[in-house]
N, C-alpha and C positions, 0 to 999 in steps of 0.2 A: 858568396856562400849562401845557399838556401838554408832557412831555419827549419828545424824539425828534428825529431828523434831518429838516430841511426839505430838500426837493429844490431845491438852489441850487448851481449850478456857477459858480465865479468865475474868469474869465480876466482880471479886473482886480483891483488892490489899491488900495483907497481909504483913504488915511491920514487919521485924524481927530486925530492926535497929531503935532505938529511934531518932537518929540524922536525918534520912530521914523524919520521921514523923514530927519532930519539924520543919524542913525546910518547909514542906508543910503548916503546920498550922501558922507558923510565917511569911513566905514570899509569900505564895500563889502558890508556885510551888516546885517541887522536882524531883529527879530521884532516882529510887531504882534499885538495881542489884539483879537478881535472878539467881541461878545456873540452868544450862540446857537451852535448847531452849524452849521457851513458846510463845504462841500467845496471845497477848493482843489486844483488840478492839480499834485500833487507831481511834480517832475522836469520840468515844462513851463515855458515862458516866459509872462509876463503883463505887462501895462502897469501901472505904479505911478502913482497920482494923488495930488497934494498935497491938503491940507485944503480948498483953494479950488477943487477939481475940475480943476486943471490937470495934463495929462499931463507927467510928468517923466522917467521912465526905464523901461527894459525890465529886468525882473528874472526870475530863475529861482527857482521855489518849491522849497525844499529839505525842508520838513516842514510838515505840517498836523496839529495835535494837538487833538482835541476833549476837553474836560474837563467834569466836573460837580463843583462845590464841595460841601462839607458842608452848605452852606445851600441846595443844590439849584439854583444858578445855572449855566447852561450857557455855555461860552465855547469859542472856537477860537483857538489860538495858531498863527500862520503865520510860518514862518522863510523868509528869502529872501536871495539873493545878488544884487548889482548886476551886470547884464550890461553895460549902458552907459547913459549919460545920453542923452536924446533931443535931436535937433537942434531949433532953433527952429521949422523948418517942420513936422517930425514932430509936435512938441508942439501946434502950432496946429491941425493937421488932426485929430489924435486927441482933443484937447480938445473941438473942435466936434462930432465924432461922438459922443463919450461924453455930451456935454450933451444931445444929442437921444435917444440910445439908453438911457442909464441914469439920469442925474441929473434930468431934467425929467419923468420918469414919476411919476404920482400914487402 
């Protein structure tokens, strides 16, 4: 795999780890680690999705840190603060839209 930035702008944060999501909802902040280099909109709001692709919260991205390990593995650490949990209706609508726009694409 060639090293370098992929052109990928993320306005959603998809958790693959229940612990990271729990920390966000319980303590109001968290950090998640994604494989590869990614660009997250530091200082901007994003929608956070649970591992089951359900929209759960609005977050503010506070840091996006790309790293390469000594083994040559690329990763991005994304730090965020909870702005607020979504209402049931907001969650339902955003979950349906994300399913069509992001999660069901090949």
